[in-house]
N, C-alpha and C positions, 0 to 999 in steps of 0.2 A: 351449572346453570341454576339459578335462582327461578322459581316459578311465581307468575302472575297471579294475583289474588284479584278476585272480583270482590267489588264491595257486598256487605250482606244484602242491600236493597236489588243489586243488580243479580246475585244470585238467586235471591228469593223471585223475581221478575222470571227469568229464565227457568227456573224448576216449574214455575206455575204455568208457562207458556207451553209446555209438553203435553200433548194429549195422549193418555194412557189408554189402550184400548184392549181389554181382556179377553183372553182365550183367542187371538188372532196372530198368526195365520193358523194356529192350532191350539188344542186345549192345554191350560196349564200356562201360555206365554203371556206376558204382560207385554204388549208392542207399545213402542213410544215413538208417537207419530211427532216428528219434529215439524212437520209441514205449518204446523199452528205457531212455532217460533218463528221459522222464515217468512211466513205471510206479514207479520207485524213489524213495522219498521224499527221500531225500539228495541226488541227483542233480537230483531237480526243483526242490528248494530252493536248491540251488547254483546253477542256471541262471537262475530267477525273481529272486534275491537279486543276483545279479550285476548283472542289468538293470536291476532296482531302483535299486540304489546308483549307476548310472550319471545315471539321470532323476529322481531323486528331488526334486532343487532346481531342476528344469528348468523350472516352471511350465506343464507339457503340459497342455492344453486336452483333446485327444482322443488315443487311441491306437488306429490303424488297423492291422487285422490282415489278412493277405492269405490267403483259404482255401487249405488247410483247417488244416495245422498251424501257421500264422502266427496264428489263432484263438486257439489255446491258449495261446501266449505273450503275446500282446496283452493279452488278457483278463486274465490273471492280473496282470501288470504294470501294465495301468490301474488295476485294484481297489488294488494297492499304492500307487500315486502320486497315487490320487485323481483320477483323469482318467476321462473317458467312454470306451467302446469302441464301434468303427464296424468292420464288416466289411466287405472287398472280395470279393465271391462270383464265382463263375463264372456266366455269363449265363444269364439264366432263374429265378434262384433267390430273388431280391430281389422282394417284391411291390407295392412302389411305384414312383413315377417314378425313373429311372436314368439315369446317362450311361455308356457302356461304351468300352474301348478292347480291341483285338485284340494278340495277342502272339505270338512264336514261343518256346517253352521248347527246352530241349536234345532234346525228343522228342516234342512236339505242338506243333499252333497252337490256339489257344482265345481266347474273350473273357470278360473280366472286367468287372464293373459294381459300381457304388455308387450309394446313394441320393442323388437330388438336395439332399436336405435333410440330409444327413448330416454335413456339415461347414459352419460360418457362415463368413464373411468376416473374415479376419483371426486366426480360431482358430490356436493354436500346436499344430501335429500331429506325431507321432511314427508312423512307419511301421516296421512289424515284420513280418517273416517268419523262415521257421526257418532256411532256407540261402540263400546267394547264389550262384548259380551263371552262367547266362547274363545275369541281370541284367533281363530281358525285361519279367517279370511285375511287377517294381519300377519300371522304367521307365514302364510303363502307369499303374501306380498313382499315381507321381507327377504325371503328366500330368493325372491325374482330381481329385487335391487341390488342384492350383494352378488348375482349371478353376473350383472350386468356392470358390476363395477363400482357401482354408485356407495357412498360412506353414508349410512343413516345416521342422522343427527339425533332424532327423537321421532317418535309415534306421538301423535296428538288427536284428541278425540273431544267431541262435547260431553258425553256421558261415557263413564266408565259402570258398569254393573259391578257393585262390591260382592254380591252373592254368586257370583258366576266367575269362571278360572280366567279369562281371557287376560284381564290384567297382569295377573302372577305370572300367567305363562310368557306374556311378552317379556316382562322384567327377568324371568329365567333364561333368555337368551341373552342377556346382558344388555339389553337397549332399555333405555328408558321410555316412559310413558308420561306424558301431560294430559290431563282431562280438565275441563272448566268445572264440571259437575260430577258428582258421585250420587249413584241411586241404587235401587233393587230391580233386579229385572224378571225374579219370580214371582209369580202370582199369590203365590202363599204370603208372602211379605204384606202385601195388601190385604190380605183377609184375616189378619189378627189385630 
């Protein structure tokens, strides 16, 4: 599968639209707040259109979005490519029978879950999150998708942090990762 490329102007607009908050939620973290991207109709359109162009002809059955910002991207993308949308939520938020996995992010431990009937065997699944940092949420999500019998086509994100291990960890599982933008998540990068 060849990767869709944003124009340099579109890429620049997207990168400049992200608000970076230093030392949040804890010391040493550069938090990428994409609400500034989402509130601007032009950058929100560029973001969703870029993802849509990558997957429009891939015969995706279900787009899975990871709580919480992944929901926004995944739902809009699913609508554009005529696929279903499935949420992966934090433990205790889904009402029916679920399977769950634990993970360690860059600043906390948590559990995520998905409904047992959310994905049917052999369905073509696209997994979407806003940012790829440690990759632990995505790796746990991949395990659940595969346990339910889904065929993961690819992992997609708005931003992949090049100075964090997540992207490589995902690729090491044999799955491909598509990101519209690449950046740095460590505060040290911005202080030099």
